[in-house]
N, C-alpha and C positions, 0 to 999 in steps of 0.2 A: 749808768743804767743799773748797775748792780746795787747802788745805794737807793735808787728809786723803787726797786722791786719790793723790798720789805715794806716800805711806806705805803705803796699801793695796796699790798695785801692787807695791811693793818686797817686802812681806810675801808676796804671792801668788807672786812670782818665787822667793823663798827657799824657800817650800813646794814649788814645782815642782822646784827643783834638788835637793831632798832625795829625790825619787823617782828611783831608780836607772835605770829604763827611760827616763824622760823625759830624764835627764842624758845617757845614752848616745845617744839619738835626737837630742838637740840638738847633741851633739858631732859626730855623723856628718853631720847636715845642714849644720853650720857648715863642715866640711871640704869637703863637696860644693859648697856655694855659693862658697867661696873658690877652689876649683879651677876651677869653671865661669867665675867672673868673671875670674880671672887666667889663663885657658887660653892667651891670646895671648902671655903672658910665659914659658910653659913651652917647653922644647925638643922640641916634638912637632909633627907635621904630619899632620892627619887626611886630607888630600887626596892626599898623595904616594903614587904607585903604583910597585910593583916586582913585575912579573908573575913574575920568577924566584923570588920568595920568597912566592908565593901559598899561602894555607891552611897556613902553618907553625904548629906548636904553640907554646905559650908558652915563652919562652926568656929569657935574660938581656938580649938586645937588644930583644925585643918581649915584654913581660910578659904580655900577653893574647893573643899570637899575631898572625896576620895574616888578612885576609879574602881573597876570591877575586881581588882585584886587587892583593894584596900590601900593602894599607894597614894601618897600625898600629891594631889594634882598641882598645887602651887610649886612644889619642889620640881615636878616634871616640867612645868611651864618655864621655870627659870633655867633648868638644864636644857630644855628645848630651845630657849633663846640662844644658848651657846652653840647648839647645832646649827641653827639658822644663820647666826652671824658668822660662824666659821665658814659655812658654805658660801654666803654672800661675799665675804672678804676674799676667799680663795677664787671664786668665780670671777670677780672683778679683776683680780691680779692676773689670772690667765687671759681673760679677754683683752686687758690693756697691754700686756706684754707681747701679745701676738698682733692684735688689731692696730695698735698705734704705729709700730714699725711698718706694717703693711700700708697704712694710709700715708706715712711719710714717704716711703719709696715710690708709691703710685703717684702722689701729687708732685713730688720734687723732680723725678726723672721723666714722668709721662711716657709716651710711646708704647712699646710692646709690654713694658713692665706694668704700666697702668692698666692696659687691656687685660693682661693675664690675671693680675691680682684682683681687679674689680669683677672679673667673671667668676672668680672663686667666691668672692663676697656675694655675688648675685645668686650663686648656687645655694649658699647657706641661708640667704634670705628667702629663697623659694621654698625651703623646707619649714614646715610648722615647728616652732621651737620645742614644744612638749613631745612631739612625735620623734624629732631628732634626738632629744635627750633620752627617750625611751629606747631608741635603737642603740645608743651608746651604752646605756646601762645593761642592755641585753648582751652586749659583747664583753663588757668589763666585769659584769656581775653586780649584785646588789650590795652596795657599801656607801659610806659617806664620801669616800674619795671618788667613787664613780659618779655620784650625784654632783659633786663639786666640779669635776671635769666636764660632765655633760652640760651643766648650767653655764660654765665658763665658755665653752665652745659656741654656744648659742648667742653669746654676747659679743663675739669678735666682729661681726659685720657692723654693728653700731659704732664701735670705736674706729674701725677702719674708714668708714664713710665720713664721720665727723672730722677726723684728723686730715683726711685727704682734702676736704672742703676748705679747712683752715690753711693748709699748705698752699693750695692753689691761690688763695687770696693774699698770701704773704710772699709767694715766690718771686714776684716782680717788684717788691718794695725796695726802696733805695738802700735800706740798711743791709738787706740780704745781698744785693748787688755789690755793695761796698765790701762786704766780708769776702765775697768771691773774688773781687778785684785785687784784694791784698794777698791772694794765693791760698786761702783756706780750702781744705779738702771738702768734698761733698758731705762726708760724715759729720765734719765739724759744723758746716752750715746747717745741716738738718737738725742735729741734736743739740747744738749749742746756741743757734741763732733762731731758727724757725720754731722749733718745738717750745722753747720757753715763752714765746709770744702767742702760742696757740693753746695754752693750758686751760683757759677759762671754760670753753664749752666742753672740753674733755673732762674737767672736774665735775661739771654738772651731769655729764653722761655717766660718770662713775657712781654718783649718788642715785641716779635714776635706775641704773642697772642693779644696784644693791637691792632696791625694793623689788624689782622684777625677779632677781635671783631668789629672794626669800619666798616670793609667791610661787615660783616654779618648783622650788625644793618642797614646799608644802603640798603642791599639787601632785608631785611624784609620790610623796609619802602617802597621800590620801588614796592614790590609785594602787598602793601596795607595792611599789617598786622603788621607793626611796630608801632612806636610812633604815636598816633592818632593826626590829625590836630585839631586846628591850631598850635600846638607845632612845632616850626621850626626843620626840619630834612633834612639833605642832600639827603637822599634817597627819601623822599617825594617830595622834590623840583625837583629831576630828574624825578620822576614819573609824576608829573604835567607838568613839562617843556617840556617833549617830545611831548606833544600835541600842542606846539606852536613853533616848530622848524623853521617853515617857516616865521612866523611873528616876532618872537623874539628868535633867536637862543641863545642869551646870557642867557636866563632863565635857560636852562639846562646845557650849556657849563661851565659857571662860577662856579656853585656849584660842577660840575663834576671835574673841575680843582682843587678846594679846597680839595675834597675827594681824588683825585689821589696823590696830593702833600703830604697830611698827611700820607697816607699809605706808600708812597715811603720814606718819612722821617723816619718813624718807622722802615721800613725794612732796610734801609741803616744804621741806628744807631745800630740795632740788629746785622747785619752782621759785622760791624766794631768792636763792642764789642766782638763778638765771635772770631774774628781774634786776637784781643789784648789779650784776655784771653788764647787763644790757644798758642800764641807765648810765653806768660809768663810761661805757663805750660811746654812747650817744653824746654825753657831755664832753668827753675828750675830743670827739670828732667836731663838735660845735666849737670848742675852744680853738682847735687847730684852724678851722675855717675862718674864725674871727681874727686870728693872728695874721692869716694870709691876706685877708681883706684889709686889715689895718696896715700891712706892709705896702699895699698898693697905694 
């Protein structure tokens, strides 16, 4: 089984790359991540001010123009991508590290553990995500770490519910029963047997949550409670740029385009991956049924 897992992953990756939308999205996100990670190596200064060149239109020297303080908007968009991607990555990590074990325990053991954990998930689902994030930031204070934690906690229910659903469908399978019959512990069965076979929808959820995290982080910054200035943030740039729509429409439009394309790329990639995994699941189920029928 360990030999087949890399082969299945490689086949899924090849099928994903055959999807034109997924390929374009993956290329865009790769370039964005590379620029954000290597922003310090680029000849750009997001904090350098030049009031004499404030609110200038895009030009050869400033491709995205300048803001109200004469700062290069392109530089701030690139560094803003770093802020958004860091928040998204941290939020997904927090949500996965808490939500996946909750779903595993609830689905594997059932009973009172399932009831207690799922009621906690229901409470989180009942609260609007942005309002809950605002409440957390009000307690922790305004910072990038607070925004990261707030966005991450709002994503816990999604991971918990998807993991629980997968565990419930795998719990009674023969290979799980066989592992338990050989005396494996519950922890081994959950994390070494059930979880590796439930990764597909969890991976799709991680990609979807990344796009939601970027959107929520931008919404918090737009409301003035996200990452504090002068740290570059797409939401903060939209918030300030809306005041200069008549004099300098590029100020709000270009960061908005970057935000839209990033969310669209994550969403397109997630949908394509879900289709690939669903097709592989259907073909695998059909092959198993054909073998069973042939055996008869």
